[in-house]
N, C-alpha and C positions, 0 to 999 in steps of 0.2 A: 527612716528618712523618706520624705515624699518628694516626688518629682512631677511637675506638671508641664506638659508641652503640647504644641499643636499637632493634631493628627487628622488629616483629611478634612480640614475645615472645622473640626471640633476640638475639644480639649480632653487630653488623656491624663489621668492621675495614676501614678504608680507608687505603691508603698512597699518597701522591701526591708526585711530583717534577715538574720541568718537562716531562720527556719520558715519564714512566711513571705509569700509574695501575693500582692493583690493589685488588680488593674481594673479601671472603669473609665468609660468615655462619657463626656457630658457636653451639653450644648454651650454652656457658659463657663468662663474661667472661675467665677465665684462658686458655682456648684461644685466644680472639681476641687477647689481649695477647701470647701467645707467638708466634702466627703473624705479627702485625704486627712484632715485634722481629726475627723471622727474615727476613721480606720486606725490611725496611729494611737489614739486614746484607747481603742478597743483591744489592740494587741498589747497584752501585759508584758512589761519588761521581764526577761528571764533572770532569775537570781544568779549571780556569779559567785562561785565558791571563793572564799578568802583563805589564802594560805600565807603563812609567815615563813621567814627564812629558817627559823627553828624547826618548823614542821618539815620543810624540805630536807634539812640536814638529818633529822631524826629518821625520816623515811629512808634516806640514802644509806645511813648506817645500818638500819635493820634489814633492808631488802637487798642491798648490793654488797656492802662490805662484809656481811656475815658469810658470804659464799666465796670470798676471795682468799687466796693463800697469802700469808704474811711474806714480806720481802726478806731476802737474806740479811739485810742490814739490821733487822729487828731480832734476829736469832742470836746475836752476839751478847 
């Protein structure tokens, strides 16, 4: 997401993501806006892993429940 604001009589454009930060100062608002759009397009979106509820339950059963002792109610 880009932010453009006044900075000592000039225009400062800031682009931030989780892993990347970029800042530049320009004489005109239009230049700052164009740079911010270019910089946002240059920063590729990071692919997000997709997990389903079934994946979470399966992992919990395999990683957590496998190491837990059964409760006394199940022994009867």
